[in-house]
N, C-alpha and C positions, 0 to 999 in steps of 0.2 A: 504493500500500500504506500510505498515511498513516493511513487509518482501520482499521488492522489491529492486533490484539494477539495475541501467541502465548502460550498458557498452557503453561508449562514442565512438562508432565506427560504420561505415557502411561497414567495411571490413568483409565479411562473413567468411573468413578463420580465422581471428583473433577472431571473435565472437564464432566460433565453439570451439576454444581452451579454451576460458573462460567458455563457457557453460559446457564443459567436466570437467573442474577443479572444477566447483561449483555444479555439478550434485549430487543429494542426500543430499544437505545441507539444503533444505527446503526454500531456497531463490528463489524467482521468478526472472528470468533474462530477461530484456528487452534490446533493442538496439536502436540506433537513428532512425532506420527504423520504429520504433513504434511511432515516433514523426515527421511526414512528414514536419512540418514547421520549423524544427530545421536546421539552417544553419551551414555549416562546419566552424570550427575555424581555422584561418590561423596559421600554425605552423612556426612562425618566430623567435622562441627563439634560443639562442646560445647553450643551453644545453637540454638534455632530460628532466631534472627536470622542466625547465622553460616551455617547451611545454606542458608537461602533466598537470601541475597545471593550466595553462591557459585554456586548454580544459575542464578539470574536472569542474572548477568553472563556466565557461560559460554554459556548458550543464546542470549542476545541477540547475542553476538559471532558465534555460528554462524549464526543466522537473518538477522541484519541488520535485524531488526524490533524494535519495542517488545515486550518480553517480561516476563511476569509469572510469578513462581515463588512457591510458598508452602511452608512447612514447618509441619506441624501435628501435634498429638499430645495424648495424654491424660496429665494430671498428677494423681496420686492422693496425697492428703496422708498417708494411713496408710503408704504405700510410699515415703515421703520423696521424692516427686516423680516416681517411676517410673510408667509406662514412659518418659515424657518424649520426648526425641529418638529413643529406641529403640522407639517405639510400633509401627512397622511390622514390626519384627523382634524383638518382645518374647519370643516363644517359640522364637526361633532362626532362622537363615538359611533361607529357603525355606518358612517357616511360612505358614499360612493365617489369615484373619481369625478363624476359629473356634478355631484353636490358641491365638491370643492371648487371646481371650475366656475360654477355658477355664482358661488359666494364671492370668489375673487373678482369676477367680471362686474358683479353688483357693486362691490366696494370701489372699483375703479371706473364706474360708469361715466362720470363727468370729468375724468382726468385725460388731458390731451396726450397725444402720441409722444411728445417730447418729454413727458414726465412719467412714462410708464416703464422706466428702466428696471431690469430685474436680472438675476443670475441664478443658474442652477449650480448647486454645490454637491459634490460627492466626496466623502471621506472614507477611506478603506483602512482596515487594520487586519493584520495577519498574525495569528497566534498558533503556537504548537504547545498544547498543554497550558500551563500558566505563563509561558514565556512569549512575549511579543517579539516577532521576528521581522517586523517591518510595517510600514504604512505609507499611504499616499493620499494626495488631495487633488481634485480636479474641479475646474470651474468653467462654465460657459456663460458668457454675458449676452444679454439681448434685451428684449422688451416684451410686454404683454399685449397680445392682440385685443381687438374690440369684440371678438366673437370666437367661438370654437370653430376650428378648421382642421380637416384631415381625419383620417381613420386609422393611421398607423400609431404605434407606440402605446403609451398608457399614461395615467396620472395627469399631469399638467401639460403634456405634450401638445394637445390641441390649442392651447392658448399662449405658448411660448415661441417667440420668433427669435432665433439666434442672430447675433450681430453678423452683418454681411449677407443675410438672406432675407427674402421677402416671404418665404414659406415658414409655417410653424414646424416644430419637431414632427408633428403627426402627419405632415404633408411630405416629409422627406423620406427617402428610401432608408431601410435599416442600415445599409452600408454607409450612406452619407452621414446619417445620425451618429453612428458609432465612431466615425472619424473625428467629429467635432464635439461630441457630447461630453458633459462633465464626467460621466461614468467611464467613458472611453479614455479620457485624459488621466483619470485616476488609475485605471486598470493597467495601462501600458507600463508605468514604472512598477506597479505591483506584480505584473507578470514576470518581470525580470527577477524580482525577489523569489517568486514561486519557482522559477526555473533553476535559480541558484540553490534554493533549498532542496529541490528534487535532483539537482546535479544533472540536468538535461542539457 
């Protein structure tokens, strides 16, 4: 199992992005769904870094394998950094992606394009047992659209327009998104750490 990494998530969309970015590396990719007894870790940290380290450590101890966890979210300047670490539950516990997008668009309803700046952030931590073996951070700057557009991706993808583009994340191909995305930018250096650990 030396050439194995566990992605500390049950989110199938997030898992697909990680699998695509690690494809062809020679590393076997598992997820928490391969460990039925693994309980979710409560994300109660005040920063992305705190949440991702907590998750990676707990899941690594449970699985006994090299484990990667990430915490990511949308940071909107006009909303003083919100939704931030609360991105997944911005519209309340049990909310859907669409609920979150609708709330965000409602809060920015009368905000002009020039003041809709935002960025996606992804922070990754890699643990083996109780030991942190590395980490990475990626950001993608852009702005919030005036309406949901596109059917690709997930989360806030339909309302986020990356800098230099006129299309939302959800209107871009998976390949294009992976090249510019916050998660892609974080995983590329993390991938080097994984390959070094696995000695591939």
